[in-house]
C-alpha positions in Angstrom: -32.2 128.9 115.4 -31.6 126.9 118.6 -29.1 124.7 116.7 -27.2 127.7 115.5 -27.0 129.3 118.9 -25.9 126.0 120.4 -23.3 125.6 117.7 -21.9 129.1 118.3 -21.8 128.5 122.1 -20.0 125.2 121.6 -17.4 126.9 119.3 -16.9 129.7 121.8 -16.5 127.4 124.7 -14.1 125.2 122.7 -12.1 128.2 121.7 -11.9 129.4 125.3 -10.7 126.0 126.5 -8.0 125.9 123.8 -6.9 129.4 124.7 -6.7 128.5 128.4 -4.8 125.3 127.6 -2.3 127.2 125.4 -1.7 129.7 128.1 -1.1 126.9 130.6 1.3 125.2 128.2 3.1 128.5 127.6 3.7 129.0 131.3 5.0 125.4 132.0 8.3 125.8 130.2 9.1 129.0 132.0 8.5 127.4 135.4 10.7 124.4 134.2 13.4 126.7 132.9 13.4 128.6 136.2 13.7 125.4 138.2 16.6 124.2 135.9 18.3 127.6 136.3 18.0 127.4 140.1 19.4 123.8 140.1 22.4 124.8 138.0 23.1 127.8 140.1 23.0 125.5 143.2 25.5 123.2 141.5 27.8 126.1 140.9 27.6 127.0 144.6 28.2 123.4 145.5 31.3 123.4 143.2 32.7 126.4 145.1 32.0 124.7 148.5 33.7 121.6 147.3 36.8 123.6 146.3 36.9 125.5 149.5 36.6 122.3 151.6 38.9 120.3 149.2 36.2 117.7 148.9 37.2 115.6 145.9 34.2 113.3 146.1 31.8 116.2 145.9 33.7 117.9 143.1 34.0 114.5 141.3 30.2 114.1 141.3 29.8 117.5 139.7 32.4 117.0 136.9 31.7 114.5 134.1 34.4 111.9 133.5 35.0 113.6 130.1 35.2 117.1 131.7 37.8 119.5 130.2 38.8 122.8 131.7 40.7 125.8 130.2 42.3 128.1 132.9 43.1 131.7 132.8 46.7 130.9 131.6 45.3 129.1 128.5 46.2 125.6 129.9 43.8 122.7 129.7 43.1 120.2 132.4 41.0 117.2 132.8 38.9 115.8 135.7 41.7 113.6 137.1 44.2 116.4 137.3 41.6 118.8 138.7 40.8 116.4 141.5 44.5 115.8 142.2 45.2 119.6 142.2 42.4 120.1 144.6 44.3 118.5 147.5 47.8 119.5 146.4 49.9 121.5 148.8 50.0 125.2 147.9 46.6 125.2 146.3 43.7 126.8 148.1 40.5 128.8 147.7 40.4 130.8 150.9 37.5 133.2 150.2 35.2 133.7 147.3 32.3 136.1 146.4 30.2 134.9 143.6 28.7 137.4 141.1 25.5 137.1 139.2 25.1 134.0 137.1 23.3 133.6 133.8 21.9 130.2 132.8 20.8 129.3 129.2 19.3 125.9 128.6 19.2 124.1 125.3 17.4 120.8 125.9 19.7 118.6 127.9 22.6 121.1 127.6 23.1 124.3 129.6 25.6 127.1 129.6 26.3 129.0 132.8 28.2 132.2 132.8 29.3 134.2 135.8 32.0 135.9 137.7 33.7 135.8 141.1 36.2 137.6 143.2 38.4 135.3 145.2 41.4 135.0 147.4 43.3 131.9 146.1 46.6 130.2 145.7 47.9 127.8 143.0 51.2 126.1 143.5 52.0 128.6 146.2 51.4 131.6 143.9 48.8 134.2 144.8 46.0 133.9 142.1 43.5 136.2 143.9 41.4 138.5 141.8 38.3 138.8 139.7 37.4 136.0 137.3 34.8 135.6 134.6 33.9 132.0 133.6 31.7 129.7 131.5 30.6 126.2 132.4 28.8 123.8 130.1 26.6 121.2 131.6 24.9 118.1 130.1 22.0 116.3 131.7 22.5 112.5 131.5 20.6 109.9 133.5 18.6 112.6 135.2 21.7 114.4 136.5 23.5 117.6 135.4 27.3 117.4 135.1 29.9 119.8 133.9 31.5 118.8 130.7 33.6 121.9 129.9 34.8 125.0 131.7 36.7 128.2 130.9 38.0 130.9 133.3 39.6 134.2 132.6 41.2 136.5 135.1 40.0 140.1 134.7 42.8 142.7 135.1 
């Protein structure tokens, strides 16, 4: 009888430990996902700050060398052109209000969607308005970098 009670207690204790371990493991990815989401949202804010300050070095660190962008006119651009355009006369980001961002993570790839309302100029033309956008990031060598972007002006 003592052996049976001991066996039952051992099984119950083991089950409780496994249940507690599974709960801990289930919570860990949520915390990690939250941290990744916060990190990517900060990168998006750093991107805006770099554009406002015309800081090509800061923006260059955010964009992967293979980055491709699609603007609201349907034109594509690459990293070199984006960095050159950043400092070009007649281009500016004077004011911007970021909307809510949504981050979805798929291993070492993440998609960030969001919106902004901005006062901006491109080639001397007023491009102010509300935009919705999508940025795709890949984590390589421990660092998130944008690899693709798309922006659409909302009428």
